[in-house]
C-alpha positions as CSV (number, residue, x, y, z in Angstrom):
1,X,8.5,23.7,-22.5
2,X,7.4,22.6,-25.9
3,X,6.8,25.2,-28.5
4,X,3.1,25.9,-29.1
5,X,1.5,24.4,-32.1
6,X,-1.3,27.0,-32.1
7,X,-1.6,30.5,-30.4
8,X,-4.9,32.1,-29.6
9,X,-5.0,35.8,-28.9
10,X,-7.4,36.7,-26.1
11,X,-8.5,40.3,-25.1
12,X,-9.4,40.2,-21.4
13,X,-12.9,41.5,-20.9
14,X,-14.2,43.1,-17.8
15,X,-16.7,40.3,-17.2
16,X,-13.8,37.9,-16.9
17,X,-12.2,39.7,-13.9
18,X,-12.9,40.0,-10.2
19,X,-13.5,43.2,-8.2
20,X,-9.8,44.0,-8.3
21,X,-9.7,43.9,-12.1
22,X,-7.7,40.6,-12.1
23,X,-8.7,37.8,-14.3
24,X,-10.7,35.3,-12.2
25,X,-9.1,31.9,-12.1
26,X,-12.1,30.2,-13.7
27,X,-11.8,32.4,-16.8
28,X,-8.6,30.6,-17.7
29,X,-10.5,27.3,-18.2
30,X,-12.5,29.1,-21.0
31,X,-9.3,30.4,-22.6
32,X,-7.9,26.9,-22.6
33,X,-10.9,25.4,-24.1
34,X,-11.2,28.0,-26.8
35,X,-7.5,27.6,-27.7
36,X,-7.9,23.8,-27.8
37,X,-11.0,23.8,-30.0
38,X,-9.6,26.3,-32.4
39,X,-6.3,24.3,-32.5
40,X,-8.3,21.2,-33.5
41,X,-10.3,23.1,-36.2
42,X,-7.0,24.4,-37.7
43,X,-6.0,20.8,-38.1
44,X,-9.3,19.9,-39.8
45,X,-10.9,18.2,-36.8
46,X,-13.8,20.5,-35.7
47,X,-15.0,19.4,-32.2
48,X,-18.6,19.8,-33.4
49,X,-17.9,17.3,-36.3
50,X,-16.2,14.9,-33.9
51,X,-19.3,14.9,-31.7
52,X,-21.6,14.4,-34.7
53,X,-19.8,11.1,-35.3
54,X,-20.8,10.0,-31.8
55,X,-17.5,10.6,-30.1
56,X,-16.9,12.9,-27.2
57,X,-13.8,14.2,-25.5
58,X,-14.7,14.7,-21.8
59,X,-12.1,16.3,-19.5
60,X,-10.4,13.7,-17.4
61,X,-8.0,16.0,-15.6
62,X,-7.1,19.7,-15.5
63,X,-4.2,21.4,-13.8
64,X,-3.4,25.1,-13.9
65,X,-0.4,26.9,-12.3
66,X,-0.9,30.7,-12.0
67,X,2.3,32.6,-12.3
68,X,1.3,36.2,-12.6
69,X,-1.9,38.3,-12.7
70,X,-3.6,39.2,-15.9
71,X,-5.9,42.3,-15.8
72,X,-8.8,43.8,-17.6
73,X,-7.7,45.0,-21.0
74,X,-4.6,42.9,-21.3
75,X,-3.9,41.1,-24.5
76,X,-3.0,37.5,-23.8
77,X,-1.6,34.7,-26.0
78,X,-2.7,31.2,-25.2
79,X,-0.3,28.7,-26.7
80,X,-1.3,25.0,-27.0
81,X,0.3,21.8,-28.1
82,X,-0.2,18.1,-27.8
83,X,1.7,16.9,-24.7
84,X,0.8,13.2,-24.8
85,X,-1.3,11.0,-27.1
86,X,-2.4,7.6,-26.1
87,X,-4.9,5.1,-27.7
88,X,-7.9,6.6,-26.0
89,X,-6.7,10.0,-24.6
90,X,-4.9,13.2,-25.5
91,X,-3.2,15.6,-23.1
92,X,-2.7,19.2,-24.1
93,X,-0.1,21.5,-22.7
94,X,-0.6,25.3,-22.5
95,X,1.3,28.5,-21.7
96,X,-0.5,31.8,-21.3
97,X,1.6,35.0,-21.8
98,X,0.8,38.7,-21.6
99,X,1.4,40.1,-25.1
100,X,2.8,43.5,-24.0
101,X,5.7,42.3,-21.8
102,X,5.8,38.6,-22.6
103,X,5.2,37.8,-18.9
104,X,4.2,34.2,-18.2
105,X,0.7,34.3,-16.7
106,X,-0.1,30.6,-16.4
107,X,0.8,27.1,-17.5
108,X,-1.7,24.3,-17.7
109,X,-2.3,20.7,-18.7
110,X,-5.7,19.2,-19.8
111,X,-6.3,15.5,-20.4
112,X,-9.2,14.5,-22.5
113,X,-10.6,10.9,-22.7
114,X,-12.2,9.6,-25.8
115,X,-15.7,8.2,-25.3
116,X,-18.6,7.1,-27.4
117,X,-21.6,9.2,-26.7
118,X,-24.8,7.2,-26.0
119,X,-28.1,8.0,-24.3
120,X,-27.3,5.6,-21.5
121,X,-23.8,7.1,-20.8
122,X,-20.2,7.2,-22.0
123,X,-18.1,4.3,-23.0
124,X,-14.3,4.7,-23.3
125,X,-13.2,4.2,-26.9
126,X,-10.0,4.6,-29.0
127,X,-9.4,8.0,-30.6
128,X,-10.8,8.1,-34.2
129,X,-8.0,7.5,-36.7
130,X,-8.4,10.9,-38.4
131,X,-8.3,12.7,-35.0
132,X,-5.3,10.7,-33.9
133,X,-3.4,11.6,-37.2
134,X,-4.3,15.3,-36.9
135,X,-3.1,15.5,-33.3
136,X,0.0,13.4,-33.9
137,X,1.1,15.8,-36.7
138,X,1.1,18.7,-34.3
């Protein structure tokens, strides 16, 4: 495991759980995305600003392994780091822990491709130099 470069605290809300009070598996995707975008902002690369330059970072692949249940009211810590950086993609690694007992809740990996945004579709392109530098410094 790589040490997280950024940790996002998350308070589990009732709306993120199922009838049993357990965090629904799809809620974790939102936690990962929030941690990733905040991580980028902390490094001076706001996702909104990146998109304003005509560049998007669509998800190419996503993998989550659930290790333990998280429940309504739990305080979670979502740790994120850069796992791999290539010319036109970045892969983030994640660990989600329960704050109260440090229990591992989930691990994940999300790969984002770099693409130019255009009305007629997406075209793969190299990561912008400033984004590459900010992510490489993680």
